[in-house]
All heavy atoms as an XYZ file, in Angstrom:
1032
protein
N     178.386    188.650    266.535
C     177.229    189.298    265.877
C     176.347    189.978    266.908
O     176.224    189.500    268.023
C     176.487    188.141    265.205
C     176.953    186.916    265.917
C     178.320    187.209    266.458
N     175.743    191.083    266.542
C     174.883    191.773    267.529
C     173.669    190.917    267.883
O     173.136    190.198    267.046
C     174.470    193.061    266.819
C     174.667    192.785    265.364
C     175.736    191.722    265.241
N     173.282    191.013    269.128
C     172.146    190.229    269.622
C     170.866    190.744    268.991
O     170.632    191.955    268.953
C     172.075    190.343    271.145
C     170.923    189.582    271.706
C     170.873    188.273    271.950
C     169.657    190.106    272.066
N     169.667    187.922    272.449
C     168.886    189.041    272.540
C     169.080    191.382    272.045
C     167.582    189.179    272.987
C     167.785    191.529    272.488
C     167.035    190.424    272.952
N     170.045    189.811    268.489
C     168.778    190.229    267.886
C     167.640    189.511    268.595
O     167.762    188.312    268.892
C     168.733    189.863    266.406
C     169.562    190.808    265.552
C     169.424    190.465    264.082
O     169.235    189.322    263.733
N     169.535    191.471    263.236
N     166.538    190.231    268.861
C     165.402    189.524    269.477
C     164.828    188.499    268.500
O     164.861    188.717    267.294
C     164.392    190.628    269.768
C     164.781    191.770    268.883
C     166.265    191.620    268.598
N     164.364    187.397    269.037
C     163.739    186.383    268.187
C     162.495    186.980    267.559
O     161.813    187.802    268.179
C     163.367    185.165    269.023
N     162.193    186.595    266.323
C     160.961    187.134    265.715
C     159.748    186.691    266.530
O     159.733    185.585    267.092
C     160.946    186.532    264.315
C     161.909    185.385    264.356
C     162.891    185.650    265.476
N     158.793    187.566    266.614
C     157.587    187.219    267.385
C     156.867    186.068    266.700
O     156.769    186.059    265.468
C     156.662    188.425    267.473
N     156.414    185.084    267.475
C     155.692    183.984    266.833
C     154.382    184.487    266.229
O     153.775    185.425    266.751
C     155.424    182.998    267.978
C     155.558    183.802    269.233
C     156.486    184.961    268.920
N     153.988    183.869    265.145
C     152.722    184.252    264.519
C     151.588    183.964    265.498
O     151.625    182.951    266.206
C     152.514    183.468    263.235
N     150.604    184.851    265.570
C     149.510    184.577    266.511
C     148.773    183.296    266.115
O     148.559    183.044    264.935
C     148.601    185.798    266.386
C     148.972    186.434    265.081
C     150.407    186.059    264.798
N     148.445    182.490    267.095
C     147.727    181.239    266.807
C     146.311    181.575    266.368
O     145.715    182.528    266.889
C     147.691    180.365    268.050
N     145.756    180.816    265.419
C     144.361    181.089    265.036
C     143.448    180.793    266.226
O     143.759    179.932    267.060
C     144.103    180.111    263.891
C     145.132    179.029    264.063
C     146.321    179.662    264.740
N     142.368    181.537    266.332
C     141.477    181.273    267.477
C     140.933    179.846    267.398
O     140.683    179.352    266.296
C     140.348    182.292    267.308
C     140.405    182.698    265.867
C     141.833    182.516    265.414
N     140.793    179.171    268.521
C     140.282    177.797    268.457
C     138.838    177.783    267.971
O     138.077    178.719    268.235
C     140.375    177.311    269.902
C     140.428    178.558    270.736
C     141.037    179.634    269.874
N     138.497    176.740    267.246
C     137.109    176.597    266.802
C     136.238    176.436    268.049
O     136.664    175.812    269.023
C     136.978    175.375    265.912
N     135.042    176.996    268.028
C     134.196    176.830    269.222
C     133.918    175.344    269.456
O     133.520    174.638    268.539
C     132.916    177.591    268.882
C     132.953    177.799    267.399
C     134.394    177.721    266.965
N     134.184    174.902    270.643
C     133.971    173.484    270.941
C     132.480    173.230    271.059
O     131.757    174.026    271.650
C     134.664    173.118    272.243
N     132.042    172.131    270.475
C     130.641    171.753    270.634
C     130.518    171.118    272.011
O     131.189    170.129    272.290
C     130.210    170.747    269.544
C     128.774    170.294    269.758
C     130.377    171.355    268.174
N     129.719    171.702    272.891
C     129.648    171.129    274.228
C     129.094    169.710    274.180
O     128.189    169.423    273.404
C     128.706    172.057    274.990
C     128.302    173.129    274.055
C     128.846    172.835    272.696
N     129.677    168.861    274.967
C     129.210    167.480    275.033
C     128.505    167.265    276.368
O     128.874    167.877    277.361
C     130.398    166.524    274.941
C     131.006    166.456    273.539
C     131.786    165.163    273.419
C     132.323    164.842    272.048
N     132.091    165.725    270.954
N     127.494    166.390    276.377
C     126.828    166.121    277.650
C     127.821    165.519    278.652
O     128.765    164.852    278.246
C     125.746    165.097    277.301
C     125.782    164.911    275.826
C     126.945    165.653    275.265
N     127.639    165.783    279.929
C     128.519    165.178    280.937
C     128.534    163.655    280.787
O     127.524    163.051    280.433
C     127.892    165.578    282.269
C     126.941    166.685    281.959
C     126.585    166.586    280.512
N     129.674    163.047    281.076
C     129.846    161.611    280.857
C     128.889    160.764    281.689
O     128.457    159.710    281.270
C     131.284    161.220    281.157
N     128.559    161.238    282.884
C     127.765    160.391    283.795
C     126.279    160.745    283.778
O     125.556    160.466    284.716
C     128.321    160.536    285.211
C     128.321    162.002    285.652
O     128.079    162.892    284.842
N     128.605    162.249    286.907
N     125.849    161.365    282.682
C     124.456    161.787    282.568
C     123.515    160.580    282.500
O     123.813    159.612    281.817
C     124.333    162.594    281.278
C     123.194    163.599    281.183
C     123.330    164.647    282.274
C     123.228    164.267    279.827
N     122.402    160.635    283.197
C     121.384    159.587    283.103
C     120.014    160.254    283.065
O     119.895    161.448    283.322
C     121.406    158.646    284.330
O     121.030    159.417    285.486
C     122.772    158.012    284.536
N     118.991    159.449    282.776
C     117.628    159.979    282.772
C     117.260    160.513    284.160
O     116.445    161.410    284.285
C     116.635    158.895    282.345
C     116.698    158.563    280.869
S     116.215    159.935    279.785
C     114.426    159.855    279.894
N     117.868    159.966    285.191
C     117.568    160.428    286.546
C     118.263    161.719    286.913
O     117.785    162.461    287.766
N     119.385    162.011    286.260
C     120.177    163.173    286.678
C     120.136    164.348    285.707
O     120.595    165.427    286.035
C     121.647    162.753    286.862
O     122.233    162.442    285.611
N     119.591    164.134    284.516
C     119.648    165.206    283.508
C     118.763    166.385    283.922
O     117.665    166.204    284.439
C     119.247    164.671    282.105
C     117.798    164.216    282.056
C     119.522    165.715    281.029
N     119.297    167.583    283.694
C     118.571    168.810    284.034
C     117.695    169.216    282.849
O     118.198    169.415    281.750
C     119.586    169.918    284.341
C     118.922    171.253    284.621
O     117.700    171.276    284.901
O     119.620    172.281    284.558
N     116.387    169.312    283.062
C     115.499    169.730    281.969
C     114.760    171.017    282.321
O     113.761    171.363    281.695
C     114.469    168.621    281.654
O     113.755    168.314    282.857
C     115.149    167.358    281.152
N     115.265    171.747    283.302
C     114.563    172.953    283.782
C     114.408    174.012    282.698
O     113.441    174.774    282.717
C     115.314    173.538    284.981
N     115.339    174.063    281.752
C     115.304    175.137    280.753
C     114.670    174.706    279.427
O     114.699    175.449    278.461
C     116.722    175.648    280.494
N     114.109    173.498    279.373
C     113.492    173.037    278.121
C     112.320    173.963    277.768
O     111.518    174.318    278.636
C     113.019    171.570    278.245
C     112.215    171.148    277.015
C     114.202    170.639    278.439
N     112.252    174.341    276.505
C     111.190    175.242    276.050
C     109.816    174.632    276.339
O     109.640    173.420    276.252
C     111.338    175.495    274.553
N     108.867    175.497    276.653
C     107.516    175.054    276.997
C     106.939    174.091    275.964
O     106.384    173.058    276.308
C     106.620    176.303    277.126
C     105.296    176.058    277.823
C     105.462    175.612    279.285
O     106.275    176.143    280.017
N     104.704    174.615    279.693
N     107.134    174.411    274.671
C     106.511    173.575    273.634
C     107.187    172.209    273.506
O     106.652    171.317    272.868
C     106.475    174.290    272.275
C     107.834    174.546    271.651
C     108.420    175.923    272.006
O     108.081    176.467    273.077
O     109.204    176.445    271.206
N     108.372    172.055    274.113
C     109.079    170.777    274.028
C     108.974    169.956    275.314
O     109.475    168.840    275.380
C     110.551    171.003    273.656
C     110.710    171.682    272.338
N     111.733    172.555    272.065
C     109.945    171.634    271.212
C     111.595    173.016    270.831
N     110.519    172.483    270.292
N     108.293    170.514    276.314
C     108.159    169.769    277.572
C     107.434    168.430    277.404
O     107.776    167.466    278.076
C     107.457    170.630    278.629
C     108.356    171.748    279.088
C     107.929    172.411    280.366
N     108.926    173.407    280.721
C     110.020    173.145    281.426
N     110.241    171.938    281.858
N     110.881    174.090    281.688
N     106.438    168.339    276.480
C     105.787    167.026    276.299
C     106.770    165.927    275.873
O     106.571    164.759    276.205
C     104.738    167.283    275.208
C     104.498    168.758    275.238
C     105.790    169.387    275.692
N     107.822    166.325    275.140
C     108.835    165.342    274.727
C     109.517    164.783    275.975
O     109.665    163.571    276.135
C     109.891    165.976    273.786
C     109.232    166.520    272.518
C     110.998    164.973    273.464
C     110.159    167.358    271.629
N     109.922    165.687    276.864
C     110.600    165.274    278.098
C     109.692    164.343    278.906
O     110.108    163.254    279.326
C     110.998    166.506    278.947
C     111.602    166.081    280.279
C     111.978    167.396    278.183
N     108.436    164.758    279.093
C     107.507    163.968    279.916
C     107.285    162.577    279.319
O     107.337    161.566    280.032
C     106.174    164.715    280.051
N     107.070    162.516    277.998
C     106.820    161.233    277.341
C     108.017    160.307    277.425
O     107.882    159.116    277.695
C     106.505    161.435    275.860
O     105.210    161.917    275.708
N     109.196    160.861    277.166
C     110.395    160.017    277.179
C     110.697    159.540    278.594
O     111.150    158.412    278.791
C     111.582    160.760    276.566
C     111.453    161.054    275.064
C     112.694    161.780    274.547
C     111.199    159.788    274.254
N     110.420    160.386    279.582
C     110.631    159.952    280.974
C     109.651    158.835    281.345
O     110.022    157.877    282.021
C     110.510    161.142    281.929
C     111.736    162.043    281.844
C     111.600    163.338    282.633
O     110.494    163.838    282.857
N     112.723    163.901    283.036
N     108.406    158.948    280.878
C     107.407    157.905    281.148
C     107.802    156.598    280.455
O     107.748    155.520    281.054
C     106.015    158.372    280.653
O     105.696    159.592    281.319
C     104.947    157.337    280.947
N     108.206    156.710    279.169
C     108.648    155.535    278.412
C     109.821    154.871    279.129
O     109.833    153.650    279.343
C     109.076    155.960    277.001
C     109.757    154.883    276.144
C     108.786    153.751    275.806
C     110.335    155.494    274.865
N     110.791    155.682    279.514
C     111.979    155.138    280.164
C     111.598    154.460    281.486
O     112.059    153.360    281.789
C     113.023    156.236    280.411
C     114.221    155.700    281.126
C     115.158    154.945    280.441
C     114.395    155.912    282.478
C     116.248    154.398    281.107
C     115.475    155.367    283.151
C     116.414    154.621    282.465
N     110.728    155.112    282.266
C     110.324    154.552    283.562
C     109.649    153.198    283.415
O     109.924    152.267    284.181
N     108.772    153.064    282.402
C     108.070    151.801    282.173
C     109.063    150.697    281.817
O     108.982    149.575    282.325
C     107.041    151.961    281.051
N     110.028    151.031    280.963
C     111.015    150.033    280.533
C     111.967    149.688    281.674
O     112.337    148.527    281.851
C     111.789    150.542    279.326
S     110.740    150.695    277.857
N     112.336    150.700    282.449
C     113.233    150.468    283.577
C     112.574    149.518    284.582
O     113.191    148.571    285.069
C     113.579    151.798    284.243
C     114.651    151.690    285.307
C     115.009    153.044    285.896
O     114.094    153.872    286.116
O     116.200    153.273    286.140
N     111.297    149.763    284.865
C     110.573    148.905    285.803
C     110.472    147.479    285.269
O     110.665    146.505    286.003
C     109.173    149.477    286.059
N     110.201    147.350    283.981
C     110.038    146.029    283.371
C     111.362    145.268    283.313
O     111.387    144.039    283.378
C     109.472    146.176    281.965
N     112.455    146.006    283.189
C     113.760    145.359    283.030
C     114.354    144.927    284.357
O     115.321    144.179    284.392
C     114.718    146.313    282.325
N     113.765    145.398    285.446
C     114.328    145.181    286.778
C     114.962    143.827    287.017
O     116.065    143.734    287.544
N     114.284    142.755    286.633
C     114.760    141.416    286.977
C     115.621    140.763    285.894
O     116.123    139.664    286.085
C     113.566    140.515    287.292
N     115.775    141.424    284.755
C     116.520    140.822    283.634
C     117.859    141.529    283.467
O     117.877    142.659    282.983
C     115.727    140.950    282.325
C     114.354    140.372    282.396
N     114.111    139.031    282.225
C     113.152    140.956    282.632
C     112.808    138.813    282.348
N     112.207    139.957    282.596
N     118.971    140.883    283.814
C     120.271    141.573    283.725
C     120.574    142.128    282.329
O     121.051    143.248    282.205
C     121.292    140.490    284.113
C     120.506    139.449    284.848
C     119.082    139.534    284.377
N     120.276    141.357    281.271
C     120.600    141.841    279.918
C     119.757    143.064    279.572
O     120.257    144.055    279.034
C     120.375    140.745    278.879
N     118.477    142.993    279.905
C     117.596    144.136    279.620
C     117.987    145.334    280.478
O     117.903    146.473    280.036
C     116.140    143.760    279.920
C     115.479    143.079    278.751
C     114.009    142.954    279.009
N     113.300    142.715    277.761
C     111.990    142.549    277.702
N     111.263    142.605    278.799
N     111.402    142.337    276.552
N     118.391    145.058    281.710
C     118.785    146.137    282.608
C     119.966    146.908    282.000
O     119.993    148.127    282.025
C     119.160    145.531    283.964
C     119.042    146.484    285.125
C     119.276    145.709    286.419
C     119.732    146.613    287.521
N     118.672    147.300    288.209
N     120.921    146.163    281.431
C     122.071    146.822    280.778
C     121.602    147.664    279.593
O     122.077    148.774    279.390
C     123.081    145.772    280.291
C     124.151    145.444    281.328
C     125.334    144.729    280.719
N     124.951    143.512    280.000
C     124.700    142.338    280.595
N     124.782    142.224    281.896
N     124.362    141.294    279.878
N     120.675    147.114    278.815
C     120.129    147.871    277.676
C     119.487    149.164    278.151
O     119.666    150.216    277.553
C     119.054    147.038    276.962
C     119.583    146.115    275.913
C     118.464    145.446    275.107
O     117.271    145.765    275.321
O     118.793    144.604    274.277
N     118.706    149.046    279.223
C     117.999    150.220    279.734
C     118.995    151.248    280.273
O     118.837    152.451    280.062
C     116.958    149.811    280.808
C     116.403    151.022    281.532
C     115.809    149.043    280.152
N     120.053    150.771    280.946
C     121.060    151.711    281.467
C     121.764    152.441    280.328
O     122.011    153.641    280.409
C     122.074    150.970    282.348
C     121.511    150.681    283.726
C     122.337    149.667    284.522
O     123.438    149.272    284.053
O     121.880    149.277    285.606
N     122.067    151.712    279.250
C     122.697    152.342    278.092
C     121.726    153.351    277.459
O     122.106    154.471    277.117
C     123.096    151.280    277.058
C     123.692    151.924    275.808
O     124.765    152.539    275.930
O     123.082    151.841    274.730
N     120.460    152.953    277.346
C     119.449    153.851    276.776
C     119.293    155.102    277.639
O     119.056    156.197    277.119
C     118.108    153.124    276.666
O     118.227    152.021    275.783
N     119.419    154.928    278.952
C     119.313    156.059    279.870
C     120.344    157.127    279.522
O     120.026    158.314    279.417
C     119.529    155.572    281.315
O     119.557    156.669    282.204
N     121.588    156.709    279.315
C     122.656    157.661    278.961
C     122.340    158.349    277.639
O     122.521    159.553    277.490
C     123.984    156.915    278.809
C     124.571    156.396    280.089
C     126.004    155.928    279.830
C     126.526    155.095    280.970
N     126.416    153.658    280.776
N     121.895    157.545    276.655
C     121.683    158.100    275.323
C     120.499    159.074    275.282
O     120.590    160.159    274.712
C     121.478    156.967    274.319
C     122.732    156.148    274.108
C     122.450    154.898    273.287
N     123.639    154.101    273.093
C     124.513    154.282    272.112
N     124.326    155.242    271.233
N     125.571    153.508    272.013
N     119.383    158.674    275.893
C     118.212    159.560    275.892
C     118.466    160.801    276.743
O     117.989    161.877    276.422
C     116.976    158.830    276.420
C     116.203    157.987    275.407
C     114.906    157.499    276.031
C     115.903    158.734    274.129
N     119.223    160.633    277.821
C     119.565    161.797    278.644
C     120.353    162.801    277.805
O     120.199    164.010    277.973
C     120.361    161.366    279.876
N     121.174    162.296    276.874
C     121.908    163.197    275.978
C     120.964    164.032    275.126
O     121.192    165.225    274.915
N     119.877    163.409    274.674
C     118.860    164.144    273.906
C     118.196    165.205    274.791
O     118.040    166.362    274.384
C     117.805    163.172    273.363
C     116.514    163.808    272.824
C     116.791    164.763    271.669
C     115.528    162.734    272.404
N     117.799    164.830    276.006
C     117.142    165.792    276.903
C     118.091    166.933    277.261
O     117.682    168.085    277.370
C     116.630    165.093    278.170
C     115.557    164.017    277.941
C     115.002    163.526    279.274
C     114.429    164.502    277.050
N     119.373    166.592    277.428
C     120.388    167.609    277.730
C     120.446    168.621    276.585
O     120.508    169.827    276.808
C     121.732    166.907    277.930
C     122.863    167.802    278.304
C     123.176    168.266    279.552
C     123.865    168.340    277.427
N     124.301    169.052    279.489
C     124.741    169.107    278.211
C     124.099    168.217    276.055
C     125.842    169.776    277.665
C     125.188    168.881    275.513
C     126.050    169.655    276.320
N     120.392    168.110    275.341
C     120.410    169.005    274.178
C     119.132    169.835    274.113
O     119.175    171.019    273.779
C     120.591    168.207    272.886
C     121.994    167.699    272.726
C     122.201    167.058    271.372
C     123.691    167.033    271.099
N     124.040    166.411    269.865
N     117.995    169.214    274.412
C     116.730    169.975    274.428
C     116.813    171.098    275.453
O     116.311    172.194    275.233
C     115.557    169.055    274.801
C     114.853    168.298    273.677
C     113.799    167.384    274.276
C     114.233    169.236    272.655
N     117.434    170.817    276.575
C     117.554    171.803    277.655
C     118.401    172.998    277.210
O     118.235    174.095    277.699
C     118.180    171.138    278.891
C     117.977    171.953    280.156
O     116.862    172.336    280.485
N     119.056    172.199    280.866
N     119.304    172.749    276.257
C     120.153    173.818    275.735
C     119.580    174.418    274.444
O     120.258    175.187    273.775
C     121.545    173.256    275.413
C     122.290    172.693    276.598
C     123.556    171.978    276.165
N     124.289    172.762    275.165
C     125.114    173.768    275.455
N     125.320    174.089    276.708
N     125.719    174.438    274.503
N     118.362    174.000    274.066
C     117.749    174.427    272.796
C     118.683    174.100    271.637
O     118.911    174.911    270.731
C     117.407    175.912    272.829
N     119.250    172.900    271.676
C     120.257    172.494    270.713
C     119.748    171.333    269.850
O     120.511    170.472    269.449
C     121.516    172.080    271.500
C     122.747    172.015    270.625
O     122.676    172.483    269.472
O     123.768    171.474    271.083
N     118.436    171.295    269.621
C     117.840    170.259    268.781
C     117.079    170.988    267.666
O     116.361    171.949    267.938
C     116.886    169.347    269.598
C     116.245    168.291    268.719
C     117.633    168.682    270.755
N     117.257    170.546    266.434
C     116.655    171.267    265.310
C     115.125    171.239    265.387
O     114.532    170.327    265.969
C     117.110    170.655    263.984
O     116.483    169.394    263.817
N     114.528    172.240    264.757
C     113.063    172.341    264.752
C     112.442    171.108    264.095
O     111.406    170.607    264.539
C     112.633    173.610    264.020
N     113.082    170.597    263.040
C     112.498    169.445    262.344
C     112.500    168.214    263.246
O     111.520    167.469    263.302
C     113.222    169.206    261.009
O     114.091    168.128    261.062
N     113.586    168.008    263.980
C     113.648    166.861    264.895
C     112.649    167.042    266.038
O     111.936    166.100    266.403
C     115.093    166.660    265.434
C     115.125    165.697    266.604
C     115.994    166.155    264.310
N     112.554    168.248    266.576
C     111.589    168.498    267.660
C     110.160    168.211    267.185
O     109.369    167.605    267.912
C     111.699    169.935    268.163
S     113.158    170.192    269.193
N     109.851    168.632    265.956
C     108.511    168.393    265.417
C     108.200    166.905    265.343
O     107.120    166.455    265.737
N     109.166    166.126    264.856
C     108.948    164.678    264.741
C     108.889    164.024    266.118
O     108.133    163.071    266.331
C     110.041    164.050    263.880
C     109.964    164.496    262.425
C     111.008    163.807    261.566
C     111.023    164.367    260.165
N     112.078    165.355    259.966
N     109.698    164.524    267.045
C     109.648    163.974    268.408
C     108.296    164.260    269.061
O     107.765    163.418    269.784
C     110.776    164.559    269.265
C     112.155    163.935    269.062
C     113.219    164.762    269.781
C     112.184    162.492    269.552
N     107.745    165.440    268.789
C     106.428    165.766    269.340
C     105.372    164.810    268.790
O     104.500    164.351    269.519
C     106.055    167.230    269.047
C     106.773    168.253    269.940
C     106.634    169.654    269.367
C     106.243    168.206    271.371
N     105.459    164.478    267.487
C     104.519    163.516    266.896
C     104.701    162.142    267.539
O     103.727    161.473    267.890
C     104.765    163.392    265.379
C     104.342    164.618    264.594
C     104.786    164.541    263.129
O     105.650    163.756    262.764
N     104.184    165.383    262.300
N     105.959    161.740    267.683
C     106.258    160.442    268.277
C     105.681    160.369    269.696
O     105.033    159.388    270.072
C     107.780    160.241    268.295
C     108.318    158.898    268.792
C     109.666    158.613    268.141
C     108.490    158.844    270.297
N     105.903    161.423    270.462
C     105.460    161.423    271.857
C     103.939    161.502    271.972
O     103.354    160.915    272.884
C     106.144    162.548    272.622
S     107.917    162.203    272.829
N     103.294    162.195    271.030
C     101.827    162.240    271.039
C     101.271    160.836    270.823
O     100.319    160.404    271.502
C     101.317    163.196    269.963
N     101.889    160.081    269.900
C     101.464    158.698    269.650
C     101.708    157.850    270.903
O     100.847    157.073    271.331
C     102.218    158.121    268.455
N     102.865    158.029    271.492
C     103.237    157.280    272.688
C     102.244    157.549    273.821
O     101.765    156.629    274.481
C     104.648    157.711    273.088
C     105.467    156.821    273.989
C     105.571    155.418    273.426
C     106.861    157.409    274.165
N     101.921    158.818    274.011
C     101.002    159.192    275.088
C      99.603    158.632    274.866
O      98.864    158.397    275.811
C     100.920    160.722    275.222
C     102.241    161.319    275.686
O     103.125    160.550    276.124
O     102.402    162.540    275.592
N      99.253    158.418    273.579
C      97.935    157.871    273.251
C      97.947    156.340    273.310
O      96.947    155.700    273.002
C      97.518    158.347    271.865
N      99.108    155.768    273.676
C      99.216    154.314    273.736
C      99.421    153.680    272.368
O      99.281    152.476    272.201
N      99.753    154.513    271.377
C      99.943    154.023    270.015
C     101.430    153.748    269.774
O     102.145    154.565    269.198
C      99.411    155.086    269.030
C      99.588    154.693    267.567
O     100.011    153.556    267.295
O      99.312    155.554    266.699
N     101.890    152.584    270.247
C     103.311    152.256    270.140
C     103.715    152.106    268.670
O     104.802    152.506    268.260
C     103.646    150.947    270.913
C     103.149    151.022    272.362
C     105.149    150.664    270.883
C     103.771    152.079    273.213
N     102.809    151.533    267.842
C     103.104    151.368    266.418
C     103.320    152.734    265.759
O     104.263    152.922    264.977
C     101.982    150.609    265.722
N     102.463    153.686    266.086
C     102.604    155.043    265.532
C     103.894    155.698    265.997
O     104.581    156.371    265.218
N     104.241    155.490    267.269
C     105.489    156.049    267.802
C     106.686    155.422    267.083
O     107.650    156.111    266.740
C     105.576    155.805    269.308
N     106.589    154.118    266.820
C     107.689    153.437    266.124
C     107.841    153.940    264.691
O     108.954    154.089    264.185
C     107.478    151.922    266.135
O     107.553    151.448    267.465
N     106.698    154.223    264.039
C     106.755    154.790    262.680
C     107.460    156.145    262.706
O     108.263    156.450    261.823
C     105.347    154.962    262.114
C     104.749    153.665    261.594
C     103.299    153.849    261.148
O     102.569    154.674    261.703
N     102.883    153.084    260.172
N     107.154    156.949    263.720
C     107.793    158.263    263.835
C     109.299    158.107    264.070
O     110.105    158.873    263.548
C     107.155    159.063    264.972
N     109.659    157.084    264.849
C     111.081    156.822    265.118
C     111.801    156.410    263.824
O     112.914    156.858    263.557
C     111.190    155.742    266.210
C     112.609    155.330    266.565
C     113.075    154.138    265.761
O     112.340    153.191    265.531
N     114.299    154.197    265.293
N     111.149    155.576    263.011
C     111.735    155.164    261.730
C     111.905    156.389    260.817
O     112.939    156.556    260.164
C     110.878    154.067    261.041
C     111.348    153.819    259.612
C     110.935    152.779    261.853
N     110.894    157.268    260.811
C     110.984    158.489    259.993
C     112.169    159.349    260.445
O     112.931    159.877    259.621
C     109.682    159.285    260.088
N     112.346    159.474    261.756
C     113.482    160.244    262.280
C     114.804    159.602    261.864
O     115.752    160.292    261.497
C     113.424    160.284    263.824
C     112.648    161.427    264.448
C     112.352    161.125    265.909
C     113.423    162.728    264.335
N     114.855    158.278    261.940
C     116.090    157.567    261.580
C     116.424    157.810    260.109
O     117.587    158.006    259.745
C     115.928    156.052    261.854
O     115.629    155.877    263.244
C     117.198    155.284    261.536
N     115.377    157.843    259.266
C     115.574    158.043    257.831
C     116.006    159.474    257.526
O     116.924    159.700    256.741
C     114.251    157.746    257.084
O     113.807    156.451    257.477
C     114.449    157.755    255.584
N     115.356    160.445    258.163
C     115.572    161.836    257.764
C     116.595    162.579    258.619
O     117.175    163.554    258.166
C     114.250    162.605    257.817
O     113.716    162.545    259.132
N     116.800    162.143    259.854
C     117.622    162.951    260.772
C     118.685    162.139    261.488
O     119.016    162.410    262.639
C     116.710    163.631    261.804
C     115.722    164.576    261.137
O     116.131    165.681    260.791
O     114.554    164.180    260.945
N     119.203    161.111    260.810
C     120.182    160.239    261.465
C     121.407    161.023    261.935
O     121.929    160.795    263.014
C     120.606    159.103    260.528
C     121.627    158.220    261.168
C     122.953    158.156    260.894
C     121.395    157.281    262.236
N     123.563    157.238    261.720
C     122.632    156.691    262.541
C     120.258    156.901    262.951
C     122.770    155.723    263.544
C     120.398    155.935    263.947
C     121.640    155.367    264.240
N     121.878    161.974    261.101
C     123.089    162.710    261.468
C     122.921    163.398    262.818
O     123.830    163.388    263.636
C     123.442    163.761    260.406
C     123.955    163.108    259.124
O     124.226    161.890    259.151
O     124.077    163.811    258.112
N     121.754    163.971    263.036
C     121.531    164.677    264.300
C     121.165    163.721    265.434
O     121.518    163.955    266.585
C     120.404    165.712    264.126
C     120.192    166.527    265.381
C     119.139    167.624    265.225
O     118.751    167.940    264.085
O     118.712    168.152    266.256
N     120.474    162.642    265.112
C     119.926    161.795    266.173
C     120.628    160.481    266.422
O     120.171    159.672    267.232
N     121.756    160.254    265.733
C     122.393    158.932    265.821
C     122.735    158.536    267.257
O     122.740    157.355    267.587
C     123.642    158.889    264.951
O     124.556    159.888    265.370
N     123.008    159.529    268.104
C     123.388    159.216    269.483
C     122.258    158.632    270.311
O     122.504    157.863    271.244
N     121.016    158.970    269.974
C     119.899    158.541    270.825
C     118.802    157.762    270.092
O     117.950    157.153    270.726
C     119.277    159.741    271.547
C     119.033    160.934    270.666
C     119.872    161.996    270.498
C     117.900    161.194    269.816
N     119.331    162.889    269.579
C     118.123    162.432    269.160
C     116.711    160.496    269.553
C     117.216    162.979    268.261
C     115.803    161.054    268.649
C     116.058    162.278    268.023
N     118.827    157.754    268.752
C     117.749    157.065    268.025
C     117.733    155.558    268.279
O     116.667    154.957    268.387
C     117.846    157.354    266.519
C     117.123    158.641    266.093
C     117.582    159.096    264.721
C     115.610    158.456    266.117
N     118.921    154.949    268.390
C     118.949    153.500    268.660
C     118.344    153.206    270.025
O     117.615    152.219    270.195
C     120.384    152.946    268.594
O     121.240    153.835    269.298
C     120.876    152.803    267.172
N     118.626    154.063    270.999
C     118.072    153.868    272.345
C     116.550    154.009    272.313
O     115.822    153.234    272.948
C     118.673    154.884    273.322
N     116.079    154.982    271.555
C     114.639    155.201    271.445
C     113.971    153.982    270.816
O     112.940    153.491    271.298
C     114.390    156.461    270.604
C     112.978    157.001    270.577
C     112.445    157.234    271.979
C     112.931    158.305    269.794
N     114.586    153.451    269.744
C     114.045    152.277    269.064
C     113.976    151.096    270.038
O     112.978    150.377    270.104
C     114.935    151.928    267.872
C     114.472    150.690    267.116
C     115.383    150.380    265.951
C     114.901    149.149    265.201
N     115.761    148.846    264.064
N     115.050    150.914    270.799
C     115.136    149.805    271.744
C     114.041    149.913    272.819
O     113.390    148.932    273.158
C     116.521    149.862    272.391
C     116.984    148.565    272.974
C     118.300    148.742    273.696
N     119.407    149.074    272.795
C     120.488    149.739    273.212
N     120.584    150.173    274.443
N     121.471    149.964    272.383
N     113.850    151.118    273.340
C     112.849    151.314    274.384
C     111.440    151.140    273.826
O     110.572    150.580    274.496
C     113.003    152.686    275.046
C     114.255    152.851    275.922
C     114.307    154.260    276.492
C     114.312    151.835    277.057
N     111.194    151.605    272.605
C     109.872    151.437    271.998
C     109.567    149.948    271.784
O     108.457    149.493    272.023
C     109.776    152.183    270.663
C     109.671    153.714    270.776
C     109.850    154.370    269.414
C     108.351    154.133    271.408
N     110.603    149.216    271.372
C     110.421    147.772    271.156
C     110.108    147.083    272.493
O     109.232    146.236    272.583
C     111.716    147.225    270.547
C     111.570    145.859    269.933
C     112.843    145.466    269.199
C     112.869    143.970    268.972
N     114.151    143.521    268.468
N     110.842    147.483    273.522
C     110.632    146.905    274.846
C     109.231    147.256    275.352
O     108.502    146.421    275.877
C     111.699    147.419    275.822
C     111.772    146.642    277.114
S     112.990    147.321    278.290
C     114.543    146.872    277.529
N     108.844    148.533    275.119
C     107.530    149.002    275.567
C     106.409    148.216    274.839
O     105.400    147.852    275.439
C     107.413    150.494    275.281
C     106.111    151.136    275.704
C     105.982    151.188    277.207
N     104.652    151.574    277.616
C     103.608    150.746    277.688
N     103.734    149.470    277.350
N     102.424    151.188    278.081
N     106.632    147.944    273.551
C     105.632    147.194    272.774
C     105.466    145.789    273.350
O     104.350    145.248    273.392
C     106.062    147.120    271.305
N     106.561    145.199    273.825
C     106.496    143.837    274.361
C     105.774    143.784    275.714
O     105.372    142.712    276.159
C     107.905    143.252    274.486
O     108.582    143.880    275.559
N     105.608    144.927    276.366
C     104.928    144.963    277.667
C     103.414    144.936    277.482
O     102.674    144.686    278.425
C     105.318    146.229    278.460
C     106.803    146.420    278.719
C     107.043    147.726    279.438
C     107.385    145.264    279.510
N     102.961    145.277    276.249
C     101.525    145.277    275.961
C     100.836    146.499    276.497
O     101.392    147.331    277.161
């Protein structure tokens, strides 16, 4: 039989755009926040202060230290997303309220804001909301 070229394979569909994931070894100490929008910088500052207070308090407690290290990865993921402008306006608004309460020393108010976020924005915040709750609880215990 005469030689025939193989039929050309059908072109593959273009790959779906991959959702970028934060680097695996991201921590509160290493996350880049240089590109965070001006109006969201208070979120970064508040969360860094909250994390620092909890990290200092956990220093001597191995179990708490592990919690804080895990929270570091999770919250850094949130800051990484903020740096990419990849956090919804509704979540940013609630985070700003939470951080305003935190900055005023109102841990109860910050916790209420965290509960509201958990109720309304779990799909977007599931990666870091548990860490935030844990740190707020730890911060409340410091007085």
